C-alpha positions as CSV (number, residue, x, y, z in Angstrom):
1,M,72.1,32.7,53.9
2,A,69.9,35.4,53.2
3,S,70.5,34.9,49.6
4,S,69.8,31.2,49.8
5,S,66.5,32.1,51.6
6,G,65.7,34.6,49.0
7,K,66.0,31.9,46.4
8,A,63.9,29.8,48.3
9,T,61.1,32.3,48.5
10,S,61.4,32.9,44.8
11,S,61.7,29.2,44.0
12,G,58.5,28.8,46.6
13,G,56.9,31.8,44.7
14,S,57.5,30.0,41.3
15,D,55.9,26.9,42.7
16,E,53.2,29.1,43.7
17,D,52.8,30.6,40.4
18,L,53.3,27.4,38.4
19,Q,50.5,26.0,40.8
20,R,48.2,29.0,40.3
21,L,48.8,28.4,36.4
22,M,47.8,24.9,36.6
23,D,44.7,25.6,38.8
24,Q,43.9,28.4,36.0
25,R,44.4,25.7,33.2
26,K,42.4,23.1,35.1
27,K,39.5,25.7,35.6
28,N,39.7,26.6,31.8
29,R,39.3,23.2,31.1
30,M,36.5,22.4,33.2
31,V,34.7,25.5,31.5
32,S,35.6,24.4,28.1
33,N,34.3,21.1,28.8
34,R,31.3,22.2,30.2
35,E,30.6,24.3,27.1
36,S,31.5,21.3,25.2
37,A,29.0,19.2,26.9
38,R,26.2,22.0,26.6
39,R,26.8,22.0,22.8
40,S,26.9,18.2,22.9
41,R,23.4,18.3,24.8
42,L,22.0,20.9,22.3
43,R,23.2,18.8,19.3
44,K,21.4,15.9,20.8
45,Q,18.2,17.7,21.4
46,K,18.1,18.9,18.1
47,H,18.5,15.5,16.5
48,L,16.0,14.4,18.9
49,D,13.5,17.1,17.7
50,E,14.5,16.2,13.9
51,L,13.8,12.5,14.7
52,K,10.5,13.2,16.3
53,T,9.5,15.4,13.3
54,Q,10.5,12.8,10.7
55,L,8.5,10.2,12.9
56,S,5.3,12.4,12.7
57,Q,5.9,12.9,9.1
58,L,6.4,9.2,8.4
59,R,3.3,8.2,10.3
60,M,1.2,10.7,8.4
61,E,2.6,9.2,5.1
62,N,1.8,5.8,6.5
63,N,-1.7,6.5,7.2
64,Q,-2.1,7.9,3.7
65,V,-0.6,4.8,2.1
66,M,-2.8,2.6,4.3
67,A,-5.8,4.9,3.4
68,T,-4.9,4.3,-0.3
69,I,-4.5,0.5,-0.1
70,S,-7.8,0.3,1.7
71,V,-9.4,2.3,-1.1
72,T,-7.6,0.0,-3.8
73,M,-8.7,-3.0,-2.0
74,Q,-12.2,-2.4,-2.1
75,H,-12.2,-1.1,-5.7
76,Y,-10.4,-4.5,-6.4
77,T,-13.0,-6.5,-4.3
78,N,-15.8,-4.4,-6.4
79,V,-13.9,-5.3,-9.9
80,E,-13.7,-8.9,-8.8
81,A,-17.3,-9.4,-7.9
82,E,-18.4,-7.9,-11.2
83,N,-15.7,-10.0,-12.9
84,L,-17.5,-13.1,-11.3
85,V,-20.9,-11.8,-12.2
86,L,-19.5,-11.5,-15.9
87,R,-18.1,-14.9,-16.1
88,A,-21.4,-16.4,-14.9
89,Q,-23.3,-14.4,-17.4
90,V,-20.8,-15.6,-20.2
91,T,-21.2,-19.2,-19.2
92,E,-25.2,-18.7,-19.3
93,L,-25.2,-17.1,-22.6
94,S,-22.8,-19.7,-23.9
95,R,-25.2,-22.4,-22.8
96,R,-28.1,-20.5,-24.3
97,L,-26.2,-20.2,-27.8
98,D,-25.4,-23.8,-27.6
99,S,-29.0,-24.5,-27.1
100,L,-30.3,-22.1,-29.7
101,N,-27.6,-23.7,-32.3
102,Q,-29.1,-27.2,-31.6
103,I,-32.6,-25.9,-31.9
104,E,-31.5,-24.4,-35.1
105,S,-29.8,-27.5,-36.4
106,I,-32.9,-29.5,-35.7
107,M,-35.3,-26.9,-37.3
108,S,-33.3,-26.8,-40.7
109,Q,-33.1,-30.7,-40.9
110,P,-35.7,-31.6,-43.6
111,V,-39.1,-33.0,-42.0
112,D,-40.9,-35.9,-43.4
113,S,-44.6,-35.0,-44.0
114,G,-45.8,-38.4,-44.6
115,W,-46.4,-37.8,-48.3
116,G,-43.0,-39.0,-49.5
117,G,-42.0,-35.5,-49.8
118,T,-39.8,-33.3,-47.4
119,E,-40.6,-29.9,-45.9
120,F,-38.4,-27.1,-44.0
121,V,-39.6,-25.5,-41.0
122,D,-40.8,-22.2,-41.9
123,E,-38.6,-19.0,-41.1
124,F,-41.4,-17.5,-38.8
125,M,-41.1,-20.6,-36.4
126,G,-37.6,-20.4,-36.2
127,N,-37.7,-16.8,-35.2
128,S,-40.2,-16.9,-33.1
129,L,-38.5,-19.6,-30.9
130,S,-35.3,-17.2,-31.0
131,C,-37.4,-14.5,-29.6
132,V,-38.7,-16.6,-26.6
133,Y,-34.9,-17.2,-25.7
134,A,-33.7,-13.7,-26.5
135,N,-36.0,-12.1,-23.9
136,L,-35.3,-14.6,-20.9
137,P,-33.4,-12.6,-18.2
138,I,-29.5,-13.5,-17.4
139,L,-29.7,-14.8,-13.9
140,A,-26.2,-14.1,-12.3
141,A,-25.6,-11.9,-9.5
142,S,-22.3,-11.5,-7.2
143,D,-24.2,-13.0,-4.3
144,M,-24.5,-16.2,-6.2
145,I,-20.9,-16.9,-6.3
146,P,-18.9,-17.7,-3.1
147,Y,-15.7,-15.8,-2.8
């Protein structure tokens, strides 16, 4: 019986050794899991920091784009106003040209002097009327045209 109790002790020792081995493995797993969790937190923090940096850069780029758009819109508004003034001037100059062409047409027609002959209006008279129209200012401004 002594030998059987010795076996029980050795098998009991085996059970204790097995338990210690399992406890050691469990402890190693816990340490490994903690280390893995720590690395994961570090990766997450690094990713978060990179995202914050990217957000900051994108905000700066967005501000620059918005400033560029603002300047471009102001330039467009100025060009559009100038374009409207030029169109009004074209209209006014077209009217003046039509008027001058009518005057020139009338003045180039023969005039009955009453003596049975026809006379043409002299060149001085035609040129003097042209000078009057040529010296009139063009009255078109950007504030005259509603947007």
